[in-house]
C-alpha positions in Angstrom: 220.5 109.1 116.1 217.7 109.9 118.6 218.4 112.5 121.3 218.3 109.8 123.9 221.3 108.1 122.2 223.3 111.3 122.3 222.4 112.0 125.9 223.5 108.4 126.8 226.8 109.1 125.1 227.2 112.3 127.1 226.6 110.6 130.4 230.1 109.2 130.3 231.5 112.8 130.7 229.0 114.4 133.1 231.8 115.6 135.4 235.0 117.5 134.6 237.1 114.7 136.0 235.5 112.1 133.8 236.0 114.3 130.7 239.6 114.9 131.6 240.3 111.2 132.1 238.5 110.3 128.8 240.5 112.9 126.8 243.8 111.7 128.4 243.0 108.1 127.5 242.4 109.3 123.9 245.7 111.2 123.9 244.0 114.6 123.2 245.1 115.9 126.6 248.6 115.0 127.9 248.8 112.3 130.4 252.2 113.0 131.9 252.8 116.1 134.0 255.0 118.8 132.3 258.3 119.9 133.9 258.5 123.3 135.6 260.6 125.7 133.5 261.2 128.4 136.1 264.8 128.9 136.9 265.7 125.5 135.2 263.7 123.8 138.0 262.6 120.8 135.8 260.6 119.3 138.6 257.5 117.6 137.4 254.3 119.5 138.1 251.3 118.1 139.9 247.7 118.5 139.2 245.9 120.7 141.7 242.4 122.2 142.0 242.1 125.8 140.7 238.7 127.5 140.6 240.1 130.3 138.4 240.3 128.1 135.3 237.5 126.6 133.3 238.6 123.0 134.0 238.8 123.5 137.8 242.3 121.9 137.8 245.7 123.0 136.6 249.3 121.8 136.6 251.5 123.5 139.3 255.1 123.1 140.3 255.4 121.7 143.9 258.3 124.0 144.6 257.4 127.2 142.7 253.7 127.6 143.5 253.3 130.4 141.0 254.5 128.3 138.1 251.4 126.8 136.5 250.3 125.3 133.2 246.9 124.6 131.8 246.0 120.9 131.5 245.2 121.8 127.9 248.7 122.9 127.1 249.9 121.7 123.6 246.5 120.2 122.9 243.8 120.7 120.2 241.8 122.7 122.8 244.7 124.7 124.2 243.3 128.1 123.1 239.6 127.3 123.7 237.4 128.1 126.7 234.9 125.4 125.9 233.9 123.0 128.6 235.6 119.7 127.9 232.3 117.8 127.7 231.1 120.4 125.1 234.2 119.7 123.0 233.5 115.9 123.2 229.9 116.5 122.2 230.9 118.7 119.4 233.1 116.0 117.9 230.4 113.4 118.3 227.6 115.6 116.7 230.0 116.5 113.9 230.6 112.7 113.3 226.8 112.3 113.2 226.6 115.0 110.5 224.0 116.8 112.7 223.1 120.3 111.3 224.9 123.2 113.0 221.6 124.6 114.2 220.9 121.4 116.1 224.5 121.3 117.4 224.0 124.7 118.9 221.0 123.4 120.9 222.6 120.1 122.0 225.9 121.6 123.0 224.6 124.9 124.4 226.9 127.0 122.2 226.6 130.0 119.9 226.3 129.7 116.2 229.7 131.3 115.8 231.4 128.8 118.1 229.8 125.8 116.4 230.7 127.1 112.9 234.3 127.7 114.0 234.7 124.2 115.5 233.2 122.5 112.5 235.7 124.4 110.4 238.5 123.1 112.6 237.2 119.5 112.2 237.2 120.0 108.4 240.7 121.3 108.7 241.7 118.0 110.3 240.2 116.2 107.2 242.1 118.5 104.9 245.3 118.0 106.7 245.0 114.3 106.6 244.2 114.1 102.9 247.1 116.5 102.1 249.6 114.4 104.1 248.2 111.1 102.9 247.0 111.5 99.4 244.8 108.5 98.4 246.1 106.2 95.6 243.4 105.1 93.2 243.4 101.9 91.1 246.2 99.5 90.6 247.4 97.1 87.9 244.3 96.1 85.8 242.0 98.1 88.0 239.7 100.8 86.5 239.8 104.4 87.5 237.2 106.7 85.8 238.1 110.4 85.2 236.1 113.3 84.0 236.1 117.1 84.2 232.8 118.4 85.5 231.2 121.8 86.1 230.0 123.2 89.4 227.5 126.0 89.9 226.1 127.0 93.3 223.7 129.6 94.7 224.3 131.2 98.1 223.0 134.2 100.0 219.5 134.3 98.7 220.0 133.2 95.2 223.3 134.9 94.3 225.1 132.7 91.9 228.7 131.7 92.5 230.7 131.8 89.2 230.8 128.3 87.7 234.0 126.4 88.4 235.6 123.3 86.8 236.1 120.2 88.9 238.3 117.3 88.0 237.0 114.0 89.3 238.7 110.6 89.6 236.9 107.4 90.9 238.3 104.0 91.8 235.6 101.6 90.6 236.7 98.7 92.8 237.5 100.5 96.0 234.5 102.9 95.5 236.6 105.9 96.5 236.8 109.1 94.6 238.8 112.4 94.5 237.6 115.8 93.3 239.6 119.0 92.9 238.7 122.5 91.7 240.9 123.3 88.7 241.6 126.6 86.9 240.9 125.0 83.5 240.7 121.7 81.7 244.1 122.0 79.9 246.5 119.1 79.6 249.0 120.9 81.8 246.5 121.0 84.7 244.8 117.6 84.4 247.7 115.2 83.6 249.7 116.0 86.8 246.6 115.3 88.9 246.2 111.9 87.2 249.9 111.1 88.1 249.4 112.3 91.7 246.4 110.0 92.4 246.3 107.1 90.0 248.5 104.1 90.7 250.7 103.0 87.8 249.3 100.2 85.7 245.7 101.3 86.2 243.2 101.2 83.4 241.8 104.8 83.0 238.4 105.4 81.5 237.6 108.9 80.3 235.4 110.8 77.8 237.0 112.1 74.6 238.1 115.5 76.0 241.1 116.7 74.0 243.5 117.0 77.0 243.5 113.2 77.2 243.9 112.6 73.5 246.7 111.5 71.2 248.1 109.1 73.8 248.7 111.7 76.4 247.7 109.5 79.4 249.5 106.4 78.1 252.6 108.4 77.6 252.8 109.6 81.2 256.2 108.6 82.8 254.9 105.9 85.1 255.9 102.2 85.4 254.0 100.2 84.5 252.2 102.6 82.1 248.5 103.5 82.3 246.1 101.8 79.9 243.7 104.4 78.5 240.4 103.8 76.9 237.7 106.4 76.2 234.0 106.6 75.5 232.2 109.2 73.4 229.6 110.2 76.0 227.5 112.0 73.4 226.9 108.7 71.6 227.1 106.0 74.3 227.0 105.8 78.1 229.2 102.7 77.7 231.5 102.1 74.7 230.1 99.1 72.9 233.6 97.8 72.0 235.8 98.6 75.0 233.2 98.8 77.8 234.7 102.1 78.8 232.3 104.5 80.7 232.4 107.4 83.2 229.1 106.8 84.9 230.5 106.1 88.3 232.7 109.2 88.5 229.6 111.1 87.5 227.6 109.5 90.3 230.4 110.2 92.8 230.4 113.9 91.8 226.6 114.1 91.9 226.6 112.8 95.5 229.3 115.3 96.5 227.5 118.2 94.6 224.3 117.5 96.4 226.1 117.7 99.7 227.8 121.0 98.7 224.5 122.5 97.4 222.9 121.7 100.7 225.3 124.1 102.4 223.6 127.3 101.1 225.3 129.8 103.3 229.0 128.9 102.7 231.4 131.0 100.6 233.2 129.9 97.5 236.4 129.9 99.5 235.1 127.4 102.0 233.9 124.9 99.3 237.2 122.9 99.1 237.1 122.2 102.9 233.6 120.7 102.5 234.9 118.7 99.6 237.7 117.4 101.8 235.2 116.4 104.5 233.1 114.5 102.0 236.2 112.6 100.7 237.5 112.0 104.2 234.2 110.5 105.3 234.1 108.1 102.3 237.3 106.6 103.6 237.1 107.2 107.4 233.5 108.0 108.3 231.2 105.5 106.7 229.2 105.5 110.0 229.1 107.6 113.1 231.4 105.5 115.3 234.0 105.2 112.5 233.9 109.0 111.8 234.2 109.8 115.6 237.0 107.4 116.3 239.0 108.5 113.2 238.5 112.2 113.9 240.0 111.7 117.4 242.9 109.6 115.9 243.7 112.2 113.3 243.5 115.0 115.8 246.1 113.3 117.9 248.3 112.7 114.9 248.0 116.3 113.7 249.1 117.6 117.1 251.3 114.9 118.6 
């Protein structure tokens, strides 16, 4: 998006009052005044001007003038000193997938602040995916699976030790899941299949031993999985069954390109970037969708 488009978006919140009203409409800031808790007063507070706080207004008890609460209390920005319009712009530029260096300039913030907030937004993605694990496939629908390897350089060419990733991809819905795994053993991979693949699905895989001897078809799900495999060293598509794993490979390739573009991240942070990628494939296919769903999931995370 051109800078003029971002500036046009920001014009909606050029005053503190407009930013407060907007965030209350979106349920990020509370709409209703909190009760005063001093001496069991319980009288509803009122909003008053206060130059001593970053927002210029605060909640205050009409009886106990010293009893005050921030308008940010119990919100996603409760512990932040960001200007509210900066917070809104951070969410929007994150939804746009704008590089952090550009976010710093547009939002007028330090690198540390931008990095931390982007991490918080990825945390929202991780929370949502954990609480609402995607279900892939369905009766007579194909899910491709494959264990894949990931290697990455960071910090001027230092190589992160290679790690195994288990990928699953719903061919019809065009949605995938990828997880780092300790190894490619049957004990590790089969529970992941049960967690994400809907009973009755048709599972396409390569000939890795962990899937062999009817292990997938024997999983305790009703209706059972149908499992067909392809020998990838001989054929991309099995000439008899039509089984292939090309699309799960393509899904992983797209995610891997995104991860490798983040040269400065640590190995510990990679899962959060994977979560962001998987969240965006469901909830952020474009900027507006990503922005609206980020706000919705923030409000659900901190009701």
